[in-house]
N, C-alpha and C positions, 0 to 999 in steps of 0.2 A: 563873720567876725574874721578882720586880717591882722596880722599880729605886728607886733614892735617890740623892742628893746631899750630899757633907760638903765639908769645908774644911780647911786646916791653915797657920794664918798664921807664918812663923818670919822673926824679925827677924834677917837677918843679919848686919848692921853692930852688935850688941850678940851676936849669939852665942847668942839665947835665943829661947822660944817669944814670939809677941804676945801678952799678953793686954789685954783691953781694947777690941779694935777691931770696930766696928760693920760691919755687914756687911748689905746691903739686898738681896733676890732680886726680879728683876722677870721676867715671860713677857712674852716678843716674840711680836705678833703681827701681821705686815704695820708700819702705822704705831705699832702702839698697844703702848704699854707699862705693862704692868699689873703694879702693888706686891702683892708676895703675902707678902712677912714681914721682919722685920727682928730681928737675931741681935747678938750680942755676943760673941766668943772667951773662951775663961777662961784660967785659969793655965799650959792646955796649950795654949796657941794655937787650940784648937777650939772650935766651938759645942757646946752643951750637948746642943742635939737637933741631929739631921740637919738641914741645912737644906730640903731639898724630902723629905719623909718617905714613906715606900714607899703610903702611903694616898694622897697626892696627886701622885705622880707623873706624868706624861705626855710623852710624848717632843715635842722642838720646840726652838727656841729660847730662851736665857734669859739672864739679865744679873744678873753678882755686882757691887755695888757694893762697895767696901772703902774705907772712912773713914778713909785713912792718914794725914793730915795732923792729925788729934785725936788719933789714937796717938802719932803724932811726937811733935806737943808736949808730950804728959803725961808721956811718955819721956824730956825732956829733948834730945833729938837736937837738936843744931845744924842752925840752916835760917835760910833770910832768909824776910822776909815780902812777898810771898806764898812759901808754901813750893814749890819745884819740883814735888813730888808732893804733893797734897791727897785728893783723891777718885780711883781706881783703877776703872775700869769694864772687865769683863771678861767678855764676849757669846760665846757658843758653843752648839754645837747637841748634842742629847742624843737620838740616832737609836734606839734601843734600850733594852729595860726593861735595866737593867744598873746597879752602883755605880757613880757618875760622882763622882772624887774631886779638887776643882778647887786644889793649894795656893797661897799667895800666898809667897814669898820676898821680903823688903820690905828695903829701906835706906834713907835720905832723898833718895838720888839715883837711883834706881833699882826695879826688881822685875823679877821673872820667873815664870812658872806652867807650867805642863803637866798633861796629863792622868795622875792617880796612881794609884796602887790602893790 
């Protein structure tokens, strides 16, 4: 089996998928943080392509950075300036070749994540 990485961003305050969230993927090696790609969520709150496709998968430590502030501003969500949540970094490890699904449940004042399926 080969591994790959996906996500799904849901706006829990509005009760809908979060369309238009920019997401950066980084690989972490020691103190080095290497940018691999940027994707944006579609109308279903998912990216059109796998964030880390099978052909590029390697075990290790990664970071997804969700640009929540830009999305919240565009969606008209209430909030002060600066926003309580702007960029949300999630650092996690992938220890085996498997499907890693890292969803983000988002609102203007909180978020949660988990390893999905």
